[in-house]
C-alpha positions in Angstrom: -0.1 -0.1 0.1 1.3 3.5 -0.6 1.7 5.8 1.5 -0.5 8.3 -0.3 -2.4 9.2 -3.5 -1.8 12.7 -5.0 -4.9 13.8 -7.6 -3.5 15.7 -10.2 -6.2 17.9 -12.6 -3.8 18.7 -15.0 -6.8 20.9 -17.2 -8.0 22.8 -14.3 -5.5 25.9 -15.3 -7.5 25.8 -18.6 -11.1 27.0 -16.8 -11.9 30.3 -15.7 -14.5 32.1 -13.7 -13.7 35.2 -14.8 -10.9 38.1 -15.2 -12.5 39.8 -11.7 -13.3 36.4 -9.9 -11.5 35.4 -7.0 -11.9 31.2 -7.4 -8.6 30.5 -9.9 -8.7 26.6 -10.7 -4.8 27.6 -11.5 -4.1 27.0 -7.8 -4.0 23.2 -7.9 -1.9 23.0 -11.0 0.4 24.9 -8.6 0.3 22.8 -5.7 1.3 20.1 -8.1 4.1 22.2 -9.1 5.4 23.3 -6.3 4.7 19.6 -4.5 7.4 18.1 -7.3 9.6 21.2 -6.5 10.2 20.0 -2.8 10.4 15.9 -4.2 6.7 15.7 -2.8 5.5 13.5 -5.8 8.2 10.5 -5.2 9.6 8.3 -5.1 7.5 4.6 -4.7 6.0 5.3 -1.3 3.3 8.0 -3.1 1.2 7.5 -6.3 0.1 10.6 -8.9 -3.2 9.8 -10.3 -5.8 11.0 -12.6 -9.4 11.9 -12.0 -11.6 9.1 -11.9 -15.3 8.7 -14.9 -18.1 10.3 -13.2 -21.1 7.8 -14.0 -24.2 9.6 -13.8 -25.1 7.4 -10.7 -21.6 9.1 -9.1 -23.5 12.4 -9.6 -27.2 11.5 -8.7 -25.7 10.4 -5.2 -25.5 14.5 -4.7 -27.6 16.3 -7.3 -31.0 16.0 -9.1 -31.3 15.1 -12.9 -32.7 18.5 -13.2 -30.0 20.5 -11.8 -27.5 18.5 -13.7 -29.0 18.9 -16.9 -29.1 22.6 -16.3 -25.5 22.6 -15.7 -24.7 20.9 -18.9 -26.7 23.1 -21.6 -24.1 25.8 -19.5 -21.3 24.2 -20.7 -20.3 26.3 -23.7 -20.5 29.6 -21.9 -24.0 30.8 -22.7 -26.4 30.7 -19.8 -29.6 29.2 -20.3 -33.2 31.2 -20.1 -33.9 29.2 -16.9 -30.2 29.8 -15.1 -31.5 31.8 -12.2 -33.5 28.7 -10.7 -30.4 26.2 -10.7 -27.8 29.2 -9.0 -26.1 29.6 -12.3 -24.7 32.8 -14.4 -24.6 34.8 -10.1 -21.7 36.8 -9.6 -20.3 33.8 -7.4 -21.5 31.2 -10.0 -21.2 32.6 -13.4 -21.9 30.7 -16.7 -18.4 29.9 -18.8 -17.0 27.9 -21.4 -16.3 24.3 -19.9 -18.2 24.4 -16.2 -19.7 21.5 -16.4 -16.3 19.7 -17.4 -14.8 21.8 -15.2 -16.9 21.0 -11.7 -17.4 16.7 -13.3 -13.2 16.8 -13.4 -13.3 17.8 -9.6 -15.8 15.0 -8.9 -14.0 12.6 -11.0 -10.6 13.9 -8.9 -12.0 13.3 -5.7 -13.6 10.1 -6.5 -10.5 8.8 -7.3 -9.5 9.7 -4.3 -12.0 7.8 -2.6 -10.9 4.7 -4.8 -7.8 5.1 -4.2 -8.6 4.9 0.0 -11.3 2.4 -0.4 -9.3 -0.3 -2.9 -6.0 0.0 -0.5 -3.8 1.2 -2.8 -3.0 4.3 -0.4 -3.5 5.4 3.5 -4.3 8.7 2.6 -5.3 10.9 -0.7 -5.3 14.5 -1.3 -7.2 16.2 -4.5 -6.0 20.1 -4.0 -8.6 20.7 -7.1 -12.1 19.4 -5.2 -13.7 20.8 -1.9 -17.0 22.4 -3.8 -19.0 22.5 -0.2 -21.4 24.8 -0.8 -23.4 23.2 -4.0 -27.0 21.7 -3.1 -28.4 19.3 -4.7 -30.3 21.4 -7.2 -28.2 24.4 -6.9 -24.9 25.9 -7.2 -23.9 28.3 -4.8 -21.0 29.8 -3.2 -18.4 29.2 -6.2 -19.6 25.5 -6.1 -21.2 23.2 -9.1 -20.8 19.7 -8.0 -20.8 18.7 -4.6 -17.6 16.6 -4.7 -17.8 15.8 -0.8 -21.2 15.0 -0.9 -20.7 12.3 -3.7 -17.7 10.3 -1.5 -19.2 10.7 1.7 -22.6 8.9 -0.1 -19.9 6.4 -1.5 -18.5 5.5 1.8 -22.0 5.2 3.6 -22.6 2.2 0.7 -19.5 0.9 1.6 -20.8 0.5 4.9 -18.1 2.8 6.4 -19.3 5.4 9.2 -17.0 8.4 8.5 -16.6 11.6 9.9 -15.9 14.7 7.6 -13.9 17.7 9.0 -13.8 21.0 7.3 -11.5 23.6 8.2 -12.4 26.1 5.9 -13.4 29.5 6.7 -16.7 29.5 5.3 -18.9 26.8 7.0 -19.8 23.8 4.4 -23.9 24.4 4.1 -23.8 22.3 1.5 -22.3 19.0 3.0 -24.2 20.1 6.2 -27.9 20.3 4.9 -28.0 16.2 3.4 -26.8 15.2 6.7 -28.4 16.9 8.9 -30.5 14.2 10.3 -28.0 11.4 10.1 -26.1 9.7 12.8 -23.8 7.8 10.2 -21.8 11.2 9.1 -20.3 12.9 11.7 -19.8 16.4 10.8 -16.8 18.6 12.5 -16.4 22.3 10.9 -14.2 25.3 12.1 -15.2 28.3 10.9 -15.6 31.8 10.5 -18.6 33.1 12.6 -22.1 33.2 10.6 -21.8 37.2 11.9 -19.6 38.4 9.6 -19.0 35.4 6.8 -21.3 33.8 4.3 -23.0 31.6 4.6 -24.0 33.0 7.7 -24.9 29.5 9.6 -22.9 27.6 11.4 -23.8 28.5 15.1 -22.4 26.0 17.9 -26.4 25.8 18.6 -26.7 24.0 15.2 -26.4 20.3 15.8 -28.5 18.2 13.9 -31.8 17.0 13.6 -34.1 14.0 14.8 -32.0 11.0 14.8 -28.8 13.4 13.7 -28.7 15.2 16.8 -25.2 15.9 18.0 -23.8 14.6 14.7 -23.2 18.4 13.4 -20.4 19.7 15.1 -20.4 23.8 14.2 -17.4 25.4 16.2 -17.3 29.2 14.9 -14.6 31.1 15.3 -14.2 35.1 15.8 -11.9 37.8 13.3 -9.9 37.9 16.3 -9.0 34.4 16.1 -5.2 33.2 15.4 -3.0 30.3 15.5 -3.6 30.1 19.4 -7.5 30.4 19.7 -7.6 27.9 16.4 -5.5 24.9 17.8 -7.2 25.5 21.9 -10.6 24.9 20.3 -9.1 22.0 17.5 -7.6 19.9 20.5 -10.2 20.8 22.5 -13.3 19.1 20.6 -12.2 17.3 17.9 -9.7 14.2 19.3 -12.8 14.3 21.6 -15.4 14.2 18.9 -14.1 11.3 17.2 -13.4 9.5 19.7 -17.0 9.0 20.6 -17.9 8.2 16.9 -15.3 6.2 15.8 -15.0 6.6 12.5 -14.0 4.2 9.7 -12.5 6.8 7.7 -11.7 11.1 7.6 -12.8 13.5 5.1 -11.2 16.6 5.0 -11.9 19.9 3.4 -8.1 21.7 3.8 -9.3 25.5 2.8 -6.6 27.8 3.1 -9.0 30.9 3.6 -8.5 31.0 7.5 -5.1 32.5 6.7 -4.7 36.1 7.9 -3.6 37.4 4.5 -6.8 36.0 2.4 -8.2 38.6 1.0 -12.7 37.2 1.5 -12.3 36.2 5.2 -11.4 37.8 8.4 -9.2 35.5 10.5 -5.5 35.7 11.4 -4.0 32.4 11.3 -1.1 31.0 9.5 -0.3 27.5 7.5 1.1 26.4 10.9 -2.2 25.8 12.5 -4.2 24.1 9.9 -0.9 21.7 9.0 -0.9 21.3 12.8 -5.3 20.3 12.4 -4.0 17.7 9.6 -1.3 16.2 11.2 -3.2 15.4 13.9 -5.8 13.8 11.9 -3.6 11.8 10.1 -2.2 10.9 13.2 -5.0 9.1 14.3 -4.0 5.9 12.1 -7.4 6.1 9.9 -7.7 6.3 6.4 -7.8 9.9 5.1 -9.3 11.5 2.0 -8.3 15.1 1.7 -9.5 18.0 -0.4 -8.8 21.8 -1.3 -11.0 24.0 -0.5 -11.0 27.8 -0.2 -8.2 30.3 -0.6 -7.8 33.3 -2.5 -4.4 34.0 -1.6 -3.4 32.3 -4.4 0.3 32.1 -3.3 0.1 31.6 0.5 -3.3 28.9 -0.4 -0.3 26.9 -2.7 2.6 26.8 0.2 -0.2 25.9 2.6 -1.2 22.8 0.6 2.1 21.9 -0.1 2.6 21.4 3.4 -1.0 19.8 3.7 0.3 17.2 1.2 3.2 16.2 3.2 1.9 16.3 6.1 -0.9 13.6 5.4 2.1 11.2 4.1 3.8 11.8 7.0 6.9 14.2 5.7 8.2 17.4 6.6 9.8 18.9 3.5 13.7 20.6 3.7 12.9 24.0 2.9 15.4 24.2 0.3 14.7 27.3 -1.3 14.2 29.6 1.8 15.9 32.8 1.4 16.0 32.3 -2.5 14.5 35.7 -3.9 12.4 36.0 -6.8 10.6 33.3 -8.3 11.6 30.2 -7.2 7.6 29.6 -6.1 5.8 29.8 -9.6 6.6 33.6 -10.4 8.1 36.6 -9.8 5.9 37.5 -7.2 7.1 35.2 -4.7 9.8 36.9 -2.5 10.9 33.8 -0.1 11.0 30.2 -1.4 9.9 29.5 2.4 6.7 27.2 3.1 6.8 27.5 6.9 5.0 30.8 7.8 6.0 32.7 10.7 3.5 32.0 13.4 0.7 34.6 13.9 0.2 35.5 17.6 -2.2 38.7 17.8 -3.4 40.7 20.7 -5.9 43.3 21.7 -9.7 43.9 22.3 -9.9 41.5 19.0 -8.0 38.8 20.5 -9.5 38.9 23.5 -13.1 38.8 22.3 -12.3 35.8 20.3 -11.1 33.8 23.0 -13.9 34.4 25.0 -16.3 33.2 22.5 -14.1 30.1 21.7 -14.4 29.4 25.4 -18.1 30.0 25.1 -18.1 27.5 22.0 -15.7 24.9 23.7 -18.0 24.6 26.8 -21.2 24.5 25.3 -20.0 22.0 22.9 -18.7 19.6 25.4 -22.0 20.2 27.4 -24.5 19.9 25.0 -23.3 18.1 21.9 -20.5 15.2 22.7 -22.4 13.3 25.1 -24.8 13.1 21.7 -22.5 11.1 19.7 -22.2 7.5 19.9 -19.9 4.7 18.3 -21.3 2.1 16.1 -24.3 0.3 17.0 
């Protein structure tokens, strides 16, 4: 069995949401290139895979036939007359040439990651082109058209597994939470920016599932003053305890990079150190891990962060051989230094105090009201 499988969508850079749109599919290509530069795609203990074919049955695990038909009709780059009915042709989810192909390739890459782990090819798999956690069954939303994560989680359930989904993107994964909100066989844990200040304006800690799924949605919102310390304290307080109670067969991880202090869309203050530390903790549990990318709109730092995520998944610490080199060693002249490792981000002042207080409140609530509801296999 390989240490890890990296799923590469070489065509990702061919698609564009538009010149002024913050989402750039090229991030995944640059991540592959940087991982290769740091010798993280070899020698023989890792494998690089291409996207798997995607069947209608795969897509039906997450989306309605009518929505998929509308998305296919938009693939030539012309919005269908009923685009608004499906969340298409909006500022967040524009119609562009290849929009359906782009979404299906990303989904196929996540299916390839699932196949690699479920088939015993690799202990973990990473698809930086995936992580479209805002797409709903019948509409596009939040830069997302096909919800590859719902497809993977549904495939795990079909295989008789009880997966835990962990999301460390700045935005709450509303498109994943919704279909599993009443399901006690999928544990959803999400750390994200507070709904008070960021889309999708959901994800309070009191939103904990319903019916038989009550307790199996764990929302851990963070205030804008949150830094490495606040994130790490809340993550290590709640996530291992929730996983211990649920006893999953597999972890599905969305490793967004928009919690970074430099991200232009969110308002958090993290370095990649905290996010990579969370990935190491998850990878160290000895469970299969299927990981995707996600948000991340400071492109350079997102690529650096995802390179470290892949290294953490396969248990490597890449030598910082390009540290201190000036100009162009990453993927363009804007790169001022080649170091992968961020300096720690430790904030202070009133915003930090408020973030600490809210994280303490959230942690205490979840420990008292949510964790006791989580049960292991029956």
